[in-house]
Backbone as numpy.savetxt, mean C-alpha at the origin, in Angstrom:
# Nx Ny Nz CAx CAy CAz Cx Cy Cz
-8.12 -17.42 15.85 -8.72 -16.40 16.17 -7.93 -15.28 15.89
-6.72 -14.94 16.74 -6.13 -13.75 16.71 -5.37 -13.62 15.58
-4.83 -14.42 14.51 -4.33 -14.26 13.28 -5.61 -13.74 12.07
-6.60 -14.25 12.38 -7.94 -13.51 11.54 -8.00 -12.41 12.15
-7.95 -11.85 13.15 -7.77 -10.41 13.63 -6.20 -9.65 12.95
-5.41 -10.33 13.05 -4.15 -9.53 12.78 -4.46 -9.24 11.36
-5.05 -10.18 10.53 -5.22 -9.77 9.08 -6.27 -8.94 9.12
-7.41 -8.83 9.96 -7.94 -7.77 9.44 -7.23 -6.53 9.79
-6.70 -6.30 10.90 -5.78 -5.00 10.39 -4.67 -4.70 9.20
-4.40 -6.09 8.85 -3.36 -5.77 7.73 -4.12 -5.06 6.52
-5.66 -5.89 6.31 -6.18 -5.59 5.28 -6.67 -3.90 5.61
-7.02 -3.32 6.60 -7.61 -1.94 6.95 -6.42 -1.06 6.09
-4.93 -1.80 6.56 -3.82 -1.04 6.17 -3.83 -1.11 4.78
-4.28 -2.05 4.37 -3.55 -2.19 2.91 -4.72 -1.37 1.95
-6.03 -1.02 2.70 -7.13 -0.25 1.95 -6.88 1.27 2.01
-5.97 1.89 2.58 -5.36 3.39 2.72 -4.17 3.60 2.14
-4.26 3.95 1.30 -3.26 5.00 0.56 -1.87 5.44 1.38
-0.85 5.06 1.60 0.12 5.60 2.53 0.49 4.60 3.34
-0.37 3.96 4.26 -0.12 2.75 5.05 0.13 1.67 4.49
1.27 1.08 5.10 2.24 -0.28 4.33 1.42 -1.10 5.10
0.49 -2.04 4.24 0.28 -3.45 5.22 1.22 -4.29 5.72
2.73 -4.42 4.96 3.65 -4.93 5.58 4.08 -4.43 6.71
3.81 -2.77 6.95 4.46 -2.51 8.38 3.25 -2.74 9.42
2.34 -3.02 9.03 1.50 -3.31 10.01 1.31 -4.91 10.21
1.91 -5.46 9.54 2.26 -7.28 9.76 3.32 -7.35 10.64
4.32 -5.94 10.34 5.25 -6.07 11.53 4.83 -5.83 12.94
4.21 -4.90 13.02 3.74 -4.21 14.06 2.73 -5.48 14.79
2.07 -6.05 14.12 1.24 -7.39 14.84 2.37 -8.24 15.01
3.52 -8.54 14.59 4.18 -9.59 14.62 4.12 -10.64 13.95
3.55 -10.64 12.52 3.66 -11.77 11.74 4.13 -11.39 10.45
5.19 -10.33 10.17 5.70 -10.39 9.03 6.70 -11.60 8.47
7.68 -11.20 9.41 8.96 -12.60 9.16 7.61 -14.14 8.84
6.89 -14.23 9.44 6.30 -15.39 9.52 5.43 -15.61 8.18
4.82 -14.54 7.82 3.97 -14.52 6.73 5.28 -14.45 5.35
6.41 -13.71 5.16 7.07 -14.06 4.07 7.59 -15.24 4.21
8.00 -16.33 5.39 8.52 -17.43 5.26 7.36 -18.68 4.60
6.23 -18.17 5.03 5.01 -19.07 4.54 4.35 -19.02 3.14
4.80 -17.70 2.60 4.82 -16.99 1.07 5.94 -17.88 0.27
7.40 -18.01 0.89 8.26 -18.43 0.10 8.03 -19.90 0.26
7.66 -20.75 1.20 7.52 -21.95 1.23 6.33 -22.50 0.12
5.08 -21.49 0.15 4.05 -22.29 -0.68 4.25 -21.97 -2.12
5.35 -20.83 -2.41 5.95 -21.04 -4.18 6.89 -21.86 -4.36
7.48 -22.45 -3.13 8.20 -23.61 -3.29 7.31 -24.75 -3.74
6.25 -25.09 -3.15 5.51 -26.41 -2.67 5.87 -26.81 -2.11
6.50 -26.24 -0.58 6.75 -26.82 0.44 5.74 -26.24 1.33
4.21 -27.37 1.63 3.49 -27.23 2.20 3.48 -27.64 3.39
3.17 -26.83 4.64 2.97 -27.06 5.97 1.76 -26.61 6.65
1.22 -27.67 7.52 -0.13 -27.97 7.64 -0.40 -26.33 8.16
0.65 -26.01 9.50 0.40 -24.72 10.10 0.82 -23.51 9.76
1.42 -23.49 8.53 1.55 -22.41 7.47 0.42 -22.31 6.90
0.06 -22.98 6.32 -1.58 -23.06 5.80 -2.60 -22.59 6.57
-2.68 -23.12 7.46 -3.93 -22.60 8.54 -3.68 -21.15 8.70
-2.08 -20.76 8.88 -1.85 -19.46 9.51 -2.13 -18.44 7.97
-2.05 -18.86 6.73 -2.03 -17.83 5.66 -4.00 -17.70 5.60
-4.28 -19.04 5.72 -5.97 -19.33 5.49 -6.68 -17.83 6.72
-6.18 -17.74 7.82 -6.60 -17.23 8.76 -6.28 -15.70 8.48
-5.40 -15.38 8.23 -5.06 -14.00 7.81 -5.65 -13.60 6.53
-5.88 -14.77 5.49 -6.60 -14.21 4.31 -8.03 -13.50 4.70
-8.84 -14.82 5.55 -9.96 -14.29 6.03 -10.31 -13.03 6.73
-8.93 -12.75 7.36 -9.48 -11.26 8.10 -8.93 -10.10 7.06
-8.11 -10.22 6.19 -7.73 -9.51 5.16 -9.27 -9.06 4.26
-9.72 -10.44 4.14 -10.51 -10.05 3.00 -11.99 -9.47 3.88
-12.17 -9.88 4.63 -13.28 -8.84 5.75 -13.10 -7.87 5.77
-11.89 -7.28 6.27 -11.39 -5.79 6.14 -12.09 -5.19 4.99
-11.27 -5.80 3.91 -11.55 -5.16 2.48 -13.15 -4.91 2.17
-13.79 -5.84 2.55 -15.33 -6.02 2.19 -16.11 -5.04 2.90
-15.61 -4.61 4.28 -16.00 -3.95 5.23 -15.97 -2.72 4.92
-14.74 -2.30 4.89 -14.15 -0.80 4.80 -13.76 -0.16 3.56
-14.04 -0.83 2.22 -13.86 -0.32 0.69 -15.30 0.52 0.66
-16.36 0.34 0.91 -17.37 0.97 1.32 -17.26 2.48 1.90
-16.66 2.49 2.76 -16.49 3.46 3.51 -15.52 4.62 3.13
-14.34 3.66 2.46 -13.50 4.45 1.78 -13.96 5.18 0.65
-14.74 4.79 -0.29 -15.48 4.98 -1.40 -16.03 6.21 -0.92
-17.16 6.36 -0.15 -18.01 7.18 0.22 -17.06 8.66 0.51
-16.06 8.35 1.34 -15.24 9.36 1.93 -14.47 10.23 0.50
-13.92 8.94 -0.58 -13.43 9.71 -1.66 -14.39 10.55 -2.53
-15.88 10.06 -2.60 -16.69 11.10 -3.17 -17.35 12.14 -2.70
-17.60 11.97 -1.43 -18.14 13.22 -0.91 -17.55 14.49 -0.21
-16.12 13.72 0.15 -15.03 15.02 0.47 -13.74 14.44 0.12
-13.43 14.74 -0.91 -11.86 14.28 -1.76 -11.14 15.31 -0.73
-11.05 16.05 -0.46 -9.82 17.00 0.20 -9.77 16.34 1.76
-10.57 15.84 2.25 -10.78 15.31 3.66 -9.97 14.27 3.26
-10.29 13.11 2.37 -9.86 11.95 2.02 -8.26 11.90 1.93
-7.88 13.02 1.01 -6.30 13.10 0.31 -5.68 13.80 1.55
-6.44 14.28 2.21 -5.40 14.77 3.67 -4.80 13.82 4.62
-5.99 12.82 4.42 -5.69 11.65 5.61 -4.10 11.02 5.04
-4.42 10.92 3.39 -3.20 10.40 2.71 -1.87 10.77 2.93
-2.23 12.06 2.36 -0.91 13.03 2.67 0.00 13.13 3.76
-1.10 13.26 4.72 -0.44 13.25 6.26 0.13 11.90 6.55
-0.09 10.70 6.14 0.13 9.51 6.60 1.74 9.23 5.57
1.68 9.79 4.36 2.78 9.47 3.84 3.52 10.17 4.22
3.55 11.71 4.75 4.56 12.47 5.00 4.97 12.11 6.44
4.12 11.56 7.48 4.83 10.53 8.61 5.61 9.69 8.60
5.61 8.91 7.68 6.39 7.96 7.43 7.73 8.14 6.57
7.97 9.50 6.15 8.90 9.57 5.54 10.46 9.59 6.44
10.34 10.16 7.42 11.47 10.05 8.41 11.88 8.57 8.71
10.94 7.82 9.06 11.54 6.38 9.12 11.92 5.63 8.44
11.40 5.74 6.62 11.75 5.16 5.57 13.30 5.56 5.66
13.83 6.76 5.78 14.82 7.56 5.53 15.70 6.99 6.20
15.51 6.59 7.66 16.53 6.03 8.77 16.74 4.88 8.27
15.90 3.75 7.82 16.19 2.58 7.11 17.09 2.58 6.05
17.87 3.63 5.53 18.32 3.47 4.38 20.15 4.44 4.88
20.75 3.08 5.35 22.09 3.30 6.00 22.87 4.25 4.44
22.73 4.21 3.47 23.51 4.65 2.42 22.50 5.06 1.21
21.92 6.24 1.20 21.18 6.70 0.40 22.19 6.71 -1.29
21.01 5.83 -2.10 21.79 5.67 -3.53 21.08 6.65 -4.19
21.43 7.73 -4.91 20.93 8.85 -5.65 20.47 8.42 -6.66
20.94 7.40 -7.56 20.62 6.57 -8.66 19.54 6.57 -8.75
19.14 5.30 -7.91 18.21 4.66 -7.62 16.86 5.33 -6.76
17.37 6.38 -6.10 16.39 7.27 -5.56 15.38 8.17 -6.68
16.73 8.22 -7.89 16.05 8.94 -9.19 15.14 8.11 -9.91
15.34 6.99 -9.75 14.48 6.28 -10.79 13.16 5.97 -10.29
13.21 5.76 -8.63 12.05 5.73 -8.16 10.81 7.03 -8.29
11.71 7.85 -8.18 10.90 9.31 -8.63 10.57 9.22 -10.11
11.41 9.01 -11.15 10.88 8.90 -11.88 9.76 8.06 -12.59
9.90 7.21 -12.08 8.86 6.12 -12.40 7.54 6.55 -11.84
6.92 7.26 -10.63 6.09 8.07 -10.33 5.33 9.08 -11.47
6.29 10.04 -12.16 6.07 10.56 -13.35 5.64 9.39 -14.36
6.22 8.69 -14.50 5.74 7.66 -15.66 4.35 7.17 -15.51
4.17 6.97 -14.40 2.77 6.48 -13.86 1.53 7.28 -14.04
1.83 8.61 -13.75 1.29 9.97 -13.95 0.90 9.93 -15.49
1.55 9.61 -16.35 1.55 9.69 -17.79 0.44 8.60 -18.39
0.63 7.59 -17.63 0.18 6.19 -17.79 -1.69 6.43 -17.31
-1.65 7.20 -16.27 -2.78 7.23 -16.09 -3.72 8.37 -16.92
-3.10 9.05 -17.71 -3.90 10.03 -18.63 -3.72 9.00 -20.14
-2.99 8.38 -20.28 -3.07 7.73 -21.55 -3.46 6.39 -21.96
-3.56 5.11 -20.85 -3.85 4.43 -20.68 -5.27 4.16 -20.25
-6.08 3.33 -21.11 -7.61 2.80 -20.87 -7.45 1.66 -19.50
-8.56 1.70 -18.71 -8.84 0.77 -17.83 -9.46 -0.80 -18.41
-8.43 -1.27 -19.29 -8.68 -2.35 -19.64 -8.20 -3.75 -18.85
-8.80 -4.53 -18.76 -8.54 -5.95 -18.17 -6.87 -6.17 -18.31
-6.07 -5.98 -18.88 -4.83 -6.31 -19.43 -4.02 -5.32 -18.09
-4.69 -3.95 -18.15 -4.06 -3.23 -17.35 -4.50 -2.97 -15.84
-5.63 -3.67 -15.86 -6.20 -3.69 -14.19 -5.25 -5.08 -13.65
-5.01 -6.15 -14.39 -4.15 -7.13 -14.66 -2.64 -6.75 -14.09
-2.17 -5.80 -14.58 -0.71 -5.31 -14.52 -0.73 -4.74 -13.11
-1.89 -3.64 -12.73 -2.02 -2.95 -11.49 -1.83 -3.91 -10.28
-2.42 -5.01 -10.49 -2.71 -5.77 -9.37 -1.60 -6.58 -8.83
-0.76 -7.04 -10.03 0.60 -7.25 -9.80 1.49 -6.55 -9.34
1.44 -5.35 -9.71 2.17 -4.33 -9.47 1.92 -3.82 -7.76
0.62 -3.70 -7.48 0.45 -3.28 -6.04 0.74 -4.46 -5.10
0.57 -5.90 -5.81 0.92 -7.01 -4.71 2.61 -7.08 -4.36
3.48 -6.69 -5.00 4.95 -6.33 -5.34 4.85 -4.89 -4.20
4.51 -3.94 -4.35 4.37 -2.79 -3.08 4.02 -3.64 -1.66
3.19 -4.74 -1.69 2.34 -5.09 -0.31 3.79 -5.64 0.39
4.51 -5.82 -0.39 5.62 -7.23 0.21 6.86 -6.35 0.92
6.72 -5.14 0.34 8.18 -4.14 1.07 7.46 -3.17 2.16
8.10 -3.39 3.42 7.47 -2.95 4.37 7.84 -1.13 3.94
6.69 -0.50 4.42 6.59 1.18 4.16 6.27 1.65 2.52
6.00 0.53 2.28 5.40 0.67 0.63 4.21 0.16 0.71
2.87 0.94 0.19 1.51 0.84 0.24 1.14 0.67 -1.17
0.57 -0.85 -0.89 0.08 -0.99 -2.40 -1.28 0.06 -2.65
-1.87 0.08 -1.62 -2.95 1.37 -2.13 -2.57 2.82 -2.64
-1.32 2.75 -2.32 -0.62 3.87 -2.52 -0.10 3.59 -4.16
0.51 2.87 -4.56 0.44 2.47 -5.86 -0.42 2.34 -6.69
-1.84 1.68 -6.09 -3.05 1.69 -7.14 -3.35 3.43 -7.28
-3.25 4.10 -6.41 -3.45 5.78 -6.29 -2.88 6.34 -7.48
-1.42 6.15 -7.28 -0.71 6.66 -8.21 -1.27 6.11 -9.70
-1.14 4.66 -10.20 -1.66 4.10 -11.12 -3.00 4.68 -11.94
-4.04 5.26 -10.75 -4.99 5.97 -11.51 -6.40 4.64 -11.61
-6.12 3.68 -10.51 -7.18 2.79 -10.71 -7.91 2.31 -9.38
-7.23 3.19 -8.26 -7.74 3.29 -6.88 -9.11 3.44 -6.41
-9.84 4.52 -7.30 -11.06 4.48 -6.93 -12.12 3.42 -7.78
-11.32 3.28 -9.03 -12.39 2.03 -9.65 -12.27 0.75 -8.99
-10.91 0.39 -8.17 -10.87 -0.63 -7.66 -12.21 -0.98 -6.26
-12.23 -0.05 -5.97 -12.74 0.29 -4.80 -14.66 0.38 -5.28
-14.79 1.24 -6.09 -16.04 0.95 -6.22 -16.39 -0.54 -7.05
-15.48 -1.15 -7.99 -15.73 -2.75 -8.17 -15.88 -3.64 -6.77
-14.91 -3.27 -5.60 -15.33 -4.24 -4.55 -16.82 -4.02 -4.26
-16.86 -2.72 -4.04 -18.34 -2.35 -3.49 -19.37 -2.90 -4.00
-19.40 -2.71 -5.58 -20.44 -3.13 -6.68 -20.28 -4.53 -7.03
-19.28 -5.20 -6.35 -18.72 -6.60 -7.06 -19.15 -6.85 -8.80
-18.20 -5.47 -9.43 -17.96 -5.90 -10.72 -16.78 -6.67 -11.10
-17.24 -8.01 -11.69 -16.02 -9.00 -11.50 -15.54 -8.93 -12.95
-15.90 -7.88 -13.66 -14.75 -7.83 -14.92 -13.96 -7.04 -14.31
-13.73 -6.46 -13.68 -12.61 -5.62 -12.45 -11.87 -6.59 -11.94
-12.97 -6.80 -10.90 -12.42 -7.74 -9.67 -11.41 -8.89 -9.72
-11.93 -9.50 -11.14 -11.26 -11.15 -11.01 -9.92 -10.62 -12.14
-9.79 -9.61 -12.76 -8.32 -9.90 -13.22 -7.34 -9.05 -12.51
-8.13 -8.11 -11.58 -7.33 -7.58 -10.28 -6.70 -8.71 -9.55
-7.79 -9.53 -8.83 -7.42 -10.70 -7.90 -6.38 -11.60 -8.51
-6.48 -12.00 -10.01 -5.63 -12.78 -10.51 -4.13 -12.21 -10.75
-4.54 -10.66 -10.74 -2.86 -10.11 -10.97 -2.48 -10.12 -9.55
-3.18 -9.90 -8.80 -2.41 -9.90 -6.94 -1.84 -11.40 -6.40
-2.90 -12.24 -7.28 -2.26 -13.65 -6.94 -0.95 -13.95 -7.24
-0.75 -13.67 -8.72 0.12 -13.80 -9.41 1.47 -12.85 -9.12
1.38 -11.42 -8.50 2.01 -10.63 -8.08 2.82 -11.49 -7.00
2.23 -11.98 -6.27 2.63 -12.56 -4.31 3.36 -13.61 -5.13
3.20 -14.53 -5.60 3.55 -16.03 -6.16 4.50 -15.92 -6.84
4.73 -14.82 -7.67 5.74 -14.39 -8.80 7.10 -13.59 -7.77
6.66 -12.80 -7.41 7.30 -11.52 -7.07 7.80 -11.65 -5.68
7.17 -12.56 -4.72 7.39 -12.49 -3.25 8.93 -12.71 -3.06
9.48 -13.68 -3.83 10.64 -14.17 -3.32 11.87 -12.88 -4.05
11.29 -12.54 -5.00 12.54 -11.83 -5.68 12.52 -10.49 -4.92
11.20 -9.96 -4.72 11.30 -8.65 -3.28 11.85 -8.96 -2.55
11.95 -10.29 -1.86 12.33 -10.66 -0.40 14.08 -10.70 -0.36
14.47 -11.25 -1.64 16.09 -11.26 -2.11 16.33 -9.79 -2.03
15.53 -9.20 -3.10 16.23 -7.44 -3.22 16.38 -7.09 -2.25
15.61 -7.45 -0.99 15.91 -6.17 -0.04 16.76 -6.84 0.90
16.78 -8.09 0.64 17.88 -8.75 1.63 19.11 -8.47 1.02
19.72 -8.76 -0.34 20.87 -8.73 -1.10 21.19 -7.22 -1.38
20.54 -6.42 -1.80 20.46 -5.02 -1.81 19.48 -3.99 -1.15
19.80 -4.14 -0.07 18.58 -3.73 0.82 18.69 -1.92 0.67
19.91 -1.07 0.40 19.95 0.06 0.09 19.74 0.81 -1.11
20.05 0.10 -2.09 19.37 -0.19 -3.72 18.27 -0.24 -3.61
17.03 -1.22 -3.06 15.93 -1.39 -3.03 14.81 -0.42 -2.34
15.54 -0.05 -1.30 14.97 0.98 -0.28 15.25 2.49 -0.63
16.36 2.88 -1.43 16.46 4.07 -2.17 15.26 4.46 -3.10
15.17 3.13 -4.17 14.21 3.16 -5.02 12.85 3.46 -4.44
12.62 2.92 -3.37 10.88 2.69 -2.68 10.88 3.99 -2.25
12.10 4.54 -1.64 11.71 5.82 -0.92 11.52 7.02 -2.43
12.10 6.92 -3.37 12.22 7.87 -4.19 10.59 7.88 -4.83
9.88 6.46 -4.95 8.53 6.23 -5.21 7.62 7.53 -3.87
7.86 6.99 -2.77 6.94 7.29 -2.11 7.43 8.98 -1.92
8.07 9.48 -1.81 8.80 11.04 -1.69 7.83 11.89 -3.12
8.16 11.05 -4.22 7.08 11.84 -5.31 6.14 11.65 -5.22
5.21 10.53 -4.75 3.97 10.42 -4.98 3.48 11.90 -4.01
3.95 12.41 -3.25 3.83 13.55 -2.17 2.67 14.61 -3.19
3.55 14.78 -4.03 2.68 15.53 -5.16 1.38 15.28 -5.25
1.21 13.79 -6.22 -0.14 13.41 -6.14 -1.14 13.74 -5.11
-0.74 13.46 -3.97 -1.52 13.38 -2.91 -1.96 14.76 -2.14
-1.21 15.32 -2.82 -1.61 17.18 -2.14 -3.25 17.23 -2.09
-4.11 17.39 -1.08 -5.19 17.71 -0.59 -6.14 18.94 -0.87
-5.23 19.94 -0.82 -5.75 21.38 -1.06 -6.44 21.69 -2.37
-6.33 21.20 -3.21 -7.12 21.57 -4.48 -7.46 20.44 -5.06
-8.45 19.74 -4.14 -8.81 18.69 -4.51 -10.65 19.18 -4.61
-10.83 20.07 -3.70 -12.13 20.53 -3.87 -11.93 22.05 -3.16
-12.85 23.04 -3.82 -13.20 24.10 -3.34 -13.38 24.00 -1.78
-13.01 25.24 -1.01 -13.18 25.25 0.04 -12.93 26.71 0.62
-13.68 26.94 1.78 -13.61 28.14 2.58 -12.26 28.12 3.24
-12.34 29.23 4.72 -10.97 29.20 5.02 -11.23 28.20 6.19
-12.44 27.72 6.71 -12.59 26.89 7.63 -12.26 25.74 7.36
-12.79 25.41 6.24 -12.56 24.35 5.51 -10.86 23.78 5.24
-9.97 24.67 4.89 -8.76 24.85 4.81 -8.15 24.10 6.04
-8.53 25.22 7.03 -7.98 24.72 8.36 -8.14 23.39 8.90
-9.61 23.13 8.52 -9.74 21.16 8.63 -8.78 20.53 8.09
-8.76 20.96 7.14 -7.94 19.85 5.77 -6.73 19.64 6.83
-6.17 21.07 7.14 -4.53 21.07 7.63 -4.64 20.54 9.04
-5.59 20.53 9.54 -5.59 19.74 11.21 -5.50 18.34 10.93
-6.56 17.62 9.76 -6.78 16.34 9.37 -4.87 15.82 9.10
-4.44 16.87 8.20 -3.16 16.25 7.84 -2.19 16.12 9.03
-2.41 17.19 10.28 -1.34 17.47 11.20 -1.42 16.15 11.90
-2.96 15.70 11.97 -3.13 14.55 12.98 -2.73 13.36 12.45
-2.61 12.82 10.79 -2.57 11.92 10.16 -0.61 11.72 10.19
-0.14 13.19 10.06 1.42 12.78 10.13 1.60 12.52 11.86
1.21 12.56 12.65 1.49 12.48 14.08 0.80 10.76 13.84
0.23 10.73 13.77 -0.12 9.38 13.41 0.66 8.35 12.91
0.51 8.77 12.01 2.00 7.87 11.11 3.44 8.13 11.47
3.81 8.78 12.14 5.17 8.87 12.63 4.98 7.51 14.01
3.79 7.57 14.67 4.00 7.01 15.66 3.59 5.34 15.35
2.87 4.89 14.35 3.01 3.78 13.65 4.35 3.25 13.30
5.09 4.93 12.51 6.62 3.91 11.97 7.36 3.85 13.11
7.15 4.49 14.13 8.20 4.25 15.40 8.15 3.44 16.14
6.57 2.73 16.30 6.33 1.51 16.87 6.83 0.32 16.13
7.00 0.83 14.66 7.35 -0.38 13.83 8.36 -0.73 13.97
9.11 0.49 14.29 10.80 0.26 14.15 11.35 -0.42 15.68
10.64 -0.09 16.38 10.79 -0.66 17.92 10.66 -1.95 18.18
9.68 -2.60 17.22 9.27 -4.16 16.87 10.24 -4.50 16.57
10.78 -4.12 15.41 12.12 -4.67 14.85 12.88 -4.90 15.39
């Protein structure tokens, strides 16, 4: 039952751009166990206790997505500035922790990460929401979920499909949900070992790259231009950003302490 609850918390984190599901897994104490279980599963080394562990986490994650997606969709439609203020603050608050994890910042890899965000921005305006594109975004988001500090939902937001995926989950649009789900499964199955190996063998290069992506994403998440507002609304958005920065910073601090 505890693993279901842990999965629920991880699922809620994955719904919110800027919050890392992997970081939440570290906080609840299951990250290394999860990576090991996924690695063994990919290698077809099935252990009963690991299967039970993955199933319990999966149930919790699925429950969180089904319960939380409707609320997130409503917030984005009715009050986009408030929603993006949360996302913006969560990302800002995580930056100090992400930088501390890089003992030697590799500027080239950082620049590649920044550049990739702007390439994603071009894709948002030039690529139609085809099943192939949805499948690809599922794979990319799954890769992001493997890395502590990087948010799969944030990647979906950058790729321009976050709203569409939320809408598909709420309204059970299988034409979108199925290719996305297949992409997520493929991404986890095919890339978990690779991403884990990269972090282990080339930690500074990999984290410099992801750090560049996160820093560049701040521009897209800026909340003050998302809707018209008066001075009171502006102040309230600023308050939300401040609270989100504080909560994200404390979450990152606790994550580092647990590690």
